[in-house]
Structure formats: structure tokens, C-alpha cells
C-alpha positions as CSV (number, residue, x, y, z in Angstrom):
1,M,-30.7,26.2,-20.9
2,T,-30.4,26.8,-24.5
3,S,-29.5,24.3,-27.0
4,S,-26.7,27.0,-28.0
5,S,-25.0,27.4,-24.8
6,S,-25.3,23.8,-24.0
7,A,-23.1,23.2,-27.1
8,V,-20.9,25.5,-25.8
9,Q,-20.5,23.9,-22.5
10,E,-20.0,20.6,-24.2
11,E,-17.2,22.0,-26.1
12,R,-15.7,23.6,-23.2
13,R,-15.6,20.1,-21.4
14,F,-14.7,18.0,-24.3
15,P,-10.6,19.0,-23.9
16,S,-11.0,18.2,-20.1
17,L,-13.0,15.0,-21.0
18,V,-9.8,13.9,-23.1
19,K,-7.6,14.9,-20.6
20,L,-9.4,12.5,-18.4
21,M,-9.4,9.5,-20.8
22,L,-6.2,10.3,-22.0
23,F,-4.1,10.2,-19.0
24,S,-6.4,7.6,-16.9
25,L,-5.7,5.4,-19.7
26,I,-1.7,6.0,-19.3
27,G,-2.1,5.2,-15.4
28,I,-3.8,2.1,-16.2
29,L,-1.4,0.9,-18.9
30,F,1.6,1.6,-16.9
31,F,0.1,0.0,-13.7
32,F,-2.3,-2.9,-14.8
33,V,-1.4,-3.8,-18.7
34,P,1.3,-6.6,-18.7
35,V,3.6,-6.3,-22.0
36,T,6.1,-8.4,-23.2
37,I,10.0,-7.4,-23.9
38,K,12.6,-9.9,-24.6
39,G,10.7,-13.0,-23.5
40,V,9.7,-11.6,-19.8
41,S,6.0,-10.4,-19.8
42,T,5.0,-7.9,-16.8
43,I,3.5,-4.6,-16.4
44,P,5.5,-1.7,-18.1
45,L,6.5,0.1,-14.7
46,D,8.0,-3.2,-13.7
47,H,10.2,-3.0,-17.2
48,M,11.3,-0.2,-16.3
49,V,12.5,-0.9,-13.0
50,S,14.3,-4.1,-14.2
51,W,16.1,-2.3,-17.0
52,L,17.6,0.5,-14.8
53,R,18.8,-2.0,-12.1
54,S,20.4,-4.1,-15.2
55,E,21.8,-1.2,-17.0
56,A,22.9,1.0,-13.8
57,T,24.0,-1.7,-11.4
58,G,26.4,0.3,-9.2
59,A,24.9,3.6,-9.3
60,V,21.4,2.1,-8.2
61,G,23.2,1.4,-4.7
62,I,24.8,4.2,-4.2
63,Y,21.4,6.1,-4.9
64,A,20.0,3.7,-2.6
65,L,22.7,4.6,0.3
66,V,21.7,8.5,-0.4
67,L,18.2,7.9,0.0
68,I,18.7,6.0,3.3
69,V,21.1,8.7,4.8
70,A,18.8,11.3,3.4
71,G,15.8,9.2,5.3
72,G,17.6,8.8,8.1
73,V,18.3,12.5,9.3
74,Y,15.1,14.1,7.7
75,P,13.0,13.9,11.4
76,F,16.1,15.8,12.5
77,V,16.4,18.4,9.9
78,S,12.8,18.5,10.1
79,G,12.2,18.5,13.5
80,S,9.5,16.1,13.3
81,W,11.4,13.7,15.6
82,N,10.5,15.2,18.7
83,R,6.7,15.4,18.4
84,N,5.9,12.2,20.7
85,L,7.6,9.2,22.1
86,T,6.6,7.2,18.7
87,S,8.5,9.7,16.5
88,R,11.5,9.4,18.5
89,V,11.4,5.8,18.6
90,F,11.6,5.4,14.7
91,S,14.0,8.5,14.3
92,L,16.3,6.5,16.3
93,L,15.3,3.1,14.3
94,K,15.9,5.3,11.0
95,L,19.2,6.2,12.3
96,L,19.9,2.8,13.2
97,G,18.8,2.2,9.5
98,V,21.3,4.6,7.9
99,V,23.9,2.4,9.9
100,V,22.8,-1.2,8.5
101,G,23.0,0.8,5.0
102,F,26.5,1.4,5.5
103,M,27.0,-1.9,6.7
104,A,25.4,-3.5,3.6
105,Y,26.8,-1.2,1.0
106,F,30.3,-1.8,1.9
107,E,29.9,-5.2,3.5
108,I,31.5,-4.3,6.9
109,G,30.1,-6.3,9.6
110,P,29.5,-9.6,11.5
111,A,29.2,-12.4,9.4
112,L,25.7,-13.6,10.4
113,L,24.8,-10.6,9.1
114,F,25.6,-11.4,5.2
115,S,24.0,-14.7,5.0
116,K,22.1,-14.6,1.7
117,D,18.6,-14.8,3.7
118,M,19.8,-11.5,5.7
119,L,21.5,-8.2,4.7
120,P,22.6,-8.8,1.0
121,F,18.6,-10.0,0.4
122,L,17.2,-6.9,2.1
123,F,19.5,-4.8,0.2
124,H,19.6,-5.8,-3.1
125,K,16.1,-7.5,-3.8
126,L,13.9,-5.0,-1.3
127,V,15.5,-1.8,-0.5
128,I,17.0,-1.0,-4.0
129,P,13.7,-1.9,-6.0
130,V,11.7,-0.1,-3.8
131,G,14.0,3.0,-3.7
132,L,13.7,2.9,-8.0
133,I,10.1,2.0,-7.7
134,V,8.1,4.3,-5.4
135,P,9.8,7.6,-7.1
136,I,9.5,5.8,-10.7
137,G,6.0,4.7,-9.8
138,A,4.9,7.9,-8.4
139,V,5.2,10.0,-11.7
140,F,2.5,7.4,-13.5
141,L,0.3,7.7,-10.1
142,A,0.2,11.1,-11.5
143,F,-1.5,10.0,-14.5
144,L,-3.7,7.3,-12.0
145,I,-5.0,9.7,-9.5
146,G,-4.3,13.4,-10.3
147,Y,-7.1,13.6,-13.2
148,G,-10.4,12.9,-12.6
149,L,-10.4,8.9,-12.2
150,L,-10.5,8.4,-8.8
151,E,-13.5,10.9,-8.5
152,L,-15.0,9.2,-11.3
153,V,-14.8,5.8,-9.7
154,G,-15.6,7.4,-5.7
155,V,-18.9,8.8,-7.1
156,L,-19.9,5.3,-8.8
157,V,-19.1,3.2,-5.5
158,Q,-20.5,5.7,-2.7
159,P,-24.2,4.0,-2.7
160,I,-22.0,0.7,-1.2
161,M,-20.3,2.7,0.8
162,R,-22.5,3.1,4.1
163,P,-24.0,-0.4,3.5
164,V,-21.0,-2.5,3.6
165,W,-18.0,-0.6,5.1
166,K,-20.1,1.8,7.5
167,T,-18.7,5.5,5.9
168,P,-20.2,8.2,4.0
169,G,-19.9,8.4,0.6
170,R,-17.2,10.8,0.5
171,S,-15.0,8.2,1.9
172,A,-15.1,6.2,-1.2
173,I,-12.6,8.4,-2.7
174,D,-10.5,8.3,0.2
175,A,-10.3,4.5,0.2
176,V,-9.3,4.1,-3.7
177,A,-6.8,6.3,-3.2
178,S,-5.2,4.8,0.0
179,F,-5.3,1.6,-2.2
180,V,-3.8,2.7,-5.6
181,G,-1.9,5.7,-4.3
182,S,-0.4,5.2,-0.7
183,Y,-1.4,5.2,2.9
184,S,0.4,8.1,3.7
185,I,-1.8,10.5,1.3
186,G,-4.8,8.5,2.8
187,L,-4.1,8.9,5.8
188,L,-3.4,12.5,5.2
189,I,-6.9,12.9,3.8
190,T,-8.5,11.2,5.9
191,N,-7.1,13.3,8.9
192,R,-8.2,16.4,7.6
193,V,-11.4,15.4,6.7
194,Y,-11.8,14.2,10.3
195,K,-10.6,17.2,11.9
196,A,-13.1,19.4,9.8
197,G,-16.1,17.5,11.3
198,G,-16.6,15.4,8.1
199,Y,-16.2,11.7,9.5
200,S,-17.0,10.5,12.7
201,A,-14.0,9.2,14.8
202,K,-15.5,5.5,13.9
203,E,-15.4,6.5,10.2
204,A,-11.9,8.3,10.4
205,A,-10.7,5.0,12.2
206,I,-12.0,2.5,9.6
207,I,-10.5,4.5,6.8
208,A,-7.4,4.2,8.4
209,T,-7.2,0.9,9.3
210,G,-9.5,-0.5,6.7
211,F,-8.5,1.1,3.2
212,S,-5.1,2.8,3.9
213,T,-3.1,-0.1,2.2
214,V,0.5,0.1,0.6
215,S,0.8,1.3,-2.6
216,A,0.4,-0.2,-5.9
217,T,3.9,-0.1,-6.2
218,F,5.0,-1.4,-3.0
219,M,2.7,-4.6,-4.1
220,V,4.7,-4.9,-7.3
221,I,8.0,-5.4,-5.0
222,V,5.9,-8.1,-3.1
223,A,4.7,-9.9,-6.0
224,K,8.5,-9.9,-7.5
225,T,10.3,-11.3,-4.1
226,L,7.2,-14.2,-4.1
227,G,7.8,-14.8,-7.8
228,L,4.2,-13.5,-8.9
229,M,4.4,-11.1,-11.3
230,D,3.2,-13.6,-14.3
231,I,-0.1,-13.6,-12.3
232,W,0.1,-9.8,-11.7
233,N,-3.5,-8.7,-12.2
234,L,-4.7,-11.6,-10.6
235,Y,-2.5,-10.8,-7.6
236,F,-3.5,-7.4,-7.5
237,W,-7.3,-7.7,-7.9
238,S,-7.5,-10.4,-5.6
239,T,-5.8,-8.5,-3.1
240,L,-8.0,-5.6,-3.6
241,I,-11.4,-7.6,-2.7
242,V,-9.8,-9.7,0.1
243,S,-8.7,-6.3,1.6
244,F,-12.0,-4.5,1.3
245,A,-14.1,-7.7,1.8
246,V,-12.0,-8.0,5.4
247,T,-12.6,-4.5,6.1
248,A,-16.4,-5.3,5.7
249,I,-16.4,-7.4,8.6
250,H,-14.2,-6.1,11.0
251,V,-16.0,-3.1,11.1
252,R,-18.5,-5.0,12.8
253,L,-16.1,-6.6,15.3
254,W,-14.7,-4.8,18.6
255,P,-13.1,-1.8,18.6
256,L,-14.3,-0.4,15.7
257,A,-18.0,-1.2,16.4
258,G,-17.9,0.7,20.0
259,M,-16.6,3.8,18.6
260,D,-18.0,7.1,18.7
261,N,-20.0,7.4,15.2
262,H,-21.4,11.3,15.3
263,A,-19.8,13.3,12.6
264,A,-20.0,16.9,12.7
265,Q,-20.7,17.3,8.9
266,P,-23.7,14.9,8.5
267,E,-22.9,13.9,4.4
268,P,-25.7,15.3,2.4
269,V,-28.6,13.2,0.9
270,A,-27.4,12.4,-2.6
271,Q,-30.1,13.5,-5.8
272,P,-31.5,11.2,-7.8
273,G,-30.0,11.0,-11.3
274,N,-28.2,9.3,-13.8
275,R,-25.1,8.0,-11.5
276,F,-22.8,7.4,-14.4
277,N,-23.3,10.6,-15.7
278,H,-22.7,12.7,-12.4
279,A,-19.6,10.2,-11.8
280,L,-18.1,11.6,-15.3
281,S,-19.1,15.2,-14.8
282,E,-16.8,14.8,-11.3
283,G,-14.2,13.2,-12.9
284,I,-14.2,16.1,-15.8
285,K,-14.2,19.0,-13.5
286,V,-11.2,17.4,-11.8
287,A,-9.5,17.5,-15.1
288,E,-10.4,20.8,-15.6
289,S,-9.1,22.1,-12.5
290,A,-6.2,19.9,-12.3
291,E,-2.6,21.1,-12.4
292,P,-0.6,20.8,-15.6
293,L,1.0,17.3,-16.1
294,L,4.6,18.5,-15.3
295,K,3.8,19.8,-11.8
296,S,1.7,17.4,-11.3
297,V,4.3,14.9,-12.3
298,A,7.1,17.0,-10.2
299,T,4.8,17.1,-6.4
300,N,4.2,13.3,-7.1
301,V,8.3,12.5,-7.6
302,R,8.8,14.9,-4.7
303,E,6.0,12.9,-2.4
304,G,7.5,9.9,-3.4
305,V,10.8,10.5,-2.8
306,L,9.8,11.6,0.2
307,M,7.8,8.1,0.7
308,A,11.2,6.2,-0.4
309,M,13.0,8.3,2.3
310,G,10.8,7.4,5.2
311,I,10.8,3.6,4.1
312,L,14.1,2.5,3.3
313,P,15.8,3.2,6.9
314,S,12.5,1.6,8.7
315,I,13.1,-1.5,6.1
316,L,16.6,-1.5,7.1
317,S,16.4,-1.5,10.9
318,V,13.0,-3.0,11.4
319,G,13.5,-5.6,8.6
320,L,17.0,-6.8,9.9
321,I,15.7,-6.8,13.5
322,G,12.7,-8.9,12.5
323,L,14.5,-11.2,10.6
324,L,17.4,-11.8,13.2
325,V,14.3,-12.4,15.5
326,A,12.5,-14.8,13.3
327,K,16.1,-16.7,12.8
328,Y,17.0,-16.7,16.0
329,T,14.3,-16.3,18.2
330,P,10.9,-18.5,18.8
331,L,8.8,-15.1,18.6
332,F,7.1,-15.1,15.7
333,D,7.1,-18.9,15.9
334,I,5.2,-18.3,19.3
335,L,2.9,-15.6,17.9
336,G,2.2,-17.8,14.8
337,Y,0.4,-20.5,16.6
338,L,-2.5,-17.8,17.2
339,F,-2.7,-18.1,13.0
340,Y,-2.5,-21.4,12.9
341,P,-6.3,-22.4,13.2
342,F,-6.9,-20.2,10.2
343,A,-4.3,-21.5,7.9
344,W,-5.0,-25.3,8.5
345,L,-8.5,-24.1,8.1
346,A,-7.8,-22.8,4.7
347,Q,-5.9,-25.6,4.1
348,M,-2.7,-24.4,3.6
349,P,0.2,-26.8,2.3
350,E,2.2,-26.0,5.3
351,P,0.2,-24.2,8.0
352,L,2.4,-23.8,10.4
353,V,5.2,-22.5,8.6
354,L,2.7,-19.7,6.8
355,A,1.1,-19.0,10.2
356,K,4.5,-18.1,11.6
357,A,5.6,-16.4,8.7
358,T,2.2,-14.3,8.6
359,A,2.7,-13.2,12.7
360,S,6.1,-11.2,11.1
361,G,4.0,-8.7,9.6
362,L,3.1,-6.9,12.5
363,A,6.9,-5.8,12.2
364,E,7.2,-4.9,9.0
365,M,4.9,-5.8,6.0
366,F,7.6,-7.0,3.6
367,L,9.2,-9.6,6.4
368,P,6.4,-12.7,5.9
369,A,7.4,-12.4,1.8
370,L,11.4,-12.5,3.0
371,L,10.7,-16.0,4.8
372,M,8.1,-17.5,2.2
373,T,10.3,-17.0,-1.2
374,Q,10.8,-20.8,-1.2
375,A,7.3,-22.1,-0.2
376,D,5.2,-23.5,-2.8
377,V,2.7,-21.1,-4.9
378,V,-0.1,-21.5,-2.8
379,S,1.7,-20.6,0.4
380,R,3.4,-17.9,-1.4
381,F,0.0,-16.1,-2.8
382,V,-1.5,-16.3,0.6
383,I,1.2,-14.2,2.0
384,A,1.3,-12.0,-1.0
385,V,-2.0,-11.0,-0.3
386,V,-2.0,-10.8,3.5
387,S,1.2,-8.7,3.7
388,V,-0.7,-5.9,2.0
389,S,-4.4,-6.8,3.3
390,S,-3.7,-6.5,7.2
391,I,-2.6,-3.0,6.8
392,L,-1.1,-2.5,10.3
393,F,2.7,-3.2,10.9
394,F,4.8,-1.1,13.2
395,S,7.7,0.0,10.7
396,A,5.3,2.5,9.1
397,T,1.1,2.7,9.2
398,I,0.9,2.1,13.0
399,P,3.2,5.3,14.0
400,C,1.5,7.0,11.3
401,V,-1.8,6.5,12.9
402,L,-0.6,7.4,16.1
403,S,0.7,10.7,14.5
404,T,-2.9,11.8,13.6
405,D,-5.7,12.9,15.5
406,I,-7.4,9.7,14.6
407,P,-8.9,8.1,18.4
408,L,-7.0,4.5,18.2
409,S,-4.4,3.1,20.4
410,V,-1.9,0.9,19.6
411,R,-3.6,-1.9,21.9
412,Q,-6.7,-1.4,19.4
413,M,-4.7,-1.7,16.2
414,V,-3.0,-4.3,17.3
415,V,-6.0,-6.5,17.8
416,I,-7.3,-4.9,14.6
417,W,-4.3,-6.5,12.6
418,F,-4.9,-9.6,14.4
419,Q,-8.6,-10.0,13.0
420,R,-7.7,-8.3,9.6
421,T,-4.9,-10.8,9.0
422,A,-6.7,-14.3,10.3
423,L,-9.6,-13.0,7.8
424,S,-7.1,-12.5,5.2
425,I,-5.8,-15.8,5.3
426,L,-9.3,-17.3,4.9
427,L,-10.3,-15.5,2.2
428,A,-7.2,-15.5,0.1
429,A,-7.0,-19.2,-0.1
430,P,-9.7,-19.5,-2.9
431,F,-7.6,-16.9,-4.8
432,A,-4.7,-19.1,-3.8
433,F,-5.4,-22.2,-5.2
434,Y,-7.2,-20.8,-8.5
435,A,-3.7,-18.9,-8.9
436,A,-1.9,-22.1,-8.4
437,G,-3.7,-23.7,-11.0
438,Q,-3.1,-20.8,-13.5
439,M,0.7,-20.9,-13.1
440,A,0.8,-24.4,-13.5
441,S,-1.3,-24.2,-16.7
442,G,0.9,-21.2,-18.1
443,G,-2.3,-19.3,-18.1
């Protein structure tokens, strides 16, 4: 290639490089850079949601109720409710969520449901923030995941994917997309690649159960519920480290270790060269071919609204059932004893209380946070990490995995949930004690 043609090529690449850098920085700013406004230091996304809640108190309740109703009827309008038994069960639970939503908004129903730790907490402290933050967060996810940053990061981490997580290099993008985007997007990508022969059954199962966490926007809600926004970055990066470390361990345990590991299309061997330049080149390619910003934002908002519609009714129905079970039955207390040895080994201040709250995460990932709002800082931090890193729960991710072609049974996923939860308690503990020190010192 002549120097003149190379110069022309570089000139053509420059606008895409600027787009990659500028849009990625905007996404990073809104999700990861704390800003102090009126004495409150938190990320800009959280400031926006807090401002909306304070300035439009009545409207946000109606908005949440509209999303709940839309989410409850959507499976029946789209026809997805009748795909299989799981779809039918969860579609009925969403209808129950609509009923509960009306009860919460109009304050109609048995008195026991309206104690401050029941429906009022679910609706005002969880449903409304989630209903706001998921669509608004989707706007800025367009900057973070749509213009090459994921591909750049994916290429950089490819060399460690196979040795550490037993998955091909191409899964790096999948893993990061799931963590910062959403489990539904991650599972969609994983299922497509698996059906095309790009992943073996084992690789697809590892990605689905090891990387498909709830998104960064949901993590904000968990952190707010547990009073951890002052140390948001510590919480986010600790959760990422713990989640991926747990995955590195549980892929070597049953049931994942024994699954079929033959992919129809083996990954090509990477050519030697400057990896950063290659990563940058891949990022620029994506930025160059990316949709116009407004179209990308519109697409992300649509997906965010659909996700909020799907999740809000489930939070209300499964969440309320879980809270009632936790308060009036010994089920989670009994399950909690399975995690007591791990909480004790991790030197938790109240190991049995934490263990019992942790067990409720199998029903709904927010339940442990709801049950631990008054706990000490160490326990709140561990619960916040474990809620995300355990990944699997019945109100959303388990039925999502069952709706794909990935060959995982409910029994296998419950075993994986137990493995991930127990390991997460142990690995999150050192970060929790450090976080407690930081909060005590005001750092």
C-alpha cells in the first residue's frame, strides 16, 4: 500500500475514531463518573432519575402503572404466553403483577400488604425507579455499547477467555455486552451464535449462566436500595470481578464441566500482531458502520421500555410472593442454612441473617436487597454483590434461558445458582470489609 493511499485511509478512519472515542466517553461519564449536585455525589444517570422522581411525583406513579399494565397484557397480545409451560406460568404471574400494581397505586387491599416493608416499598422504592432508570439508562447504553467500545474491549481480552472461562475469544463481546447491557440482549446473542454452530452446548451454557447478569442500570437500583451509591464505582467493579471470578470456578464444576464441548464452527486462530491496534481497528469498524445516533438511541429506548414492561409486573408478583414467604413462612430460613457455613467462613457480622436473605434471591434478585436494607455496611455490600453475581433467579433469567435452545434444565440451573451464590459470598467479603472502611472514613 502506498503512503498516499494509506493517508487517505487514515483520513477516512478519523471521523469514526472520533465517534468511537467521543460516544464511548459519554457512555462512561453517565455510568461511571460521580458528579456532585446540591451536595449529592452520584453518577449522572442517578441524578437524572432522582430529579424526575422529585419533580414529577404523581406522574411517575401513573407512568409505572401504565408500564405494568402493558407488560401484563403484552405476552397475550404478542402470543408469546403460549410457547411452553414456563411462558404460561410467568404470563399468569405478570397478570397477577397488574392486579398488585393497581392495589399498590390505589392503596386497596389487606392491611398486611401495606406495611412499609411490603407493597409501598416494592412500588415506590423499586418499581418506580426501575421503570425510570431502565429506559433512561438505555439512552446512554447506546453510547456505551453501540459505537465500538465493546468490540475494542472484547479483542483486548480474547487471549484470556479460553484459559480462564473455557469459552472462545468471540464470547468476550458477549460477556461484556451482558454485563453492561442486559441479560436478555446477552442471551439473545448467545442463542444466535449457538444455533449457528459458533458455540458448543457447554460454551453457550457457560455464557448464559456465567456472564448474563442484570445490567448496570439494575445495579444502580440495588446500590440505591442498600445505600451504597457513595461507593458506586467500588461496588460496580467489585461485582464485575466477583462475577467473573465465580464463573472461572463454576465452569470447572458439575453440571457445566460435563457438557458437550464440540462446536460446529471452531474459532479461527488469531494472527500475531499488535493486539491494541487490532482492537482499535475493530472498534473503528463498528463505529463506522453503526446506526445514526438518534436511530440507535430510539432502538435502545424501545428495548429498554420492553424490558421494563417485562420486568415490572414480575417484580410486583414474584417480589410480593417472595416477601410474604420470607415474612410468614420458614422456607427461606430453611434454605438459608445451606449458605450459613459460607457466610460464617466469610466472617459476616450476622451470618445467619445474611444467609437467609441470600436464599431469597432464587425467587427474585431484588429480594435479598429488600430484606437487608437495615443491615450493617458489610452485609449490605455482600448482598449487593451476590444479588448480581448469582445471576439465576426465577422471576426473569431462568425462564429466559429456558426459552432459548441452550440445553440447560431447571435442576441444573438451581445447582449452578447455589454454586455461584456460595462462592460469591466468600469472594465478595474482602471487598465488603474494604468498602466499610471507605464509608467509615468518608473515602
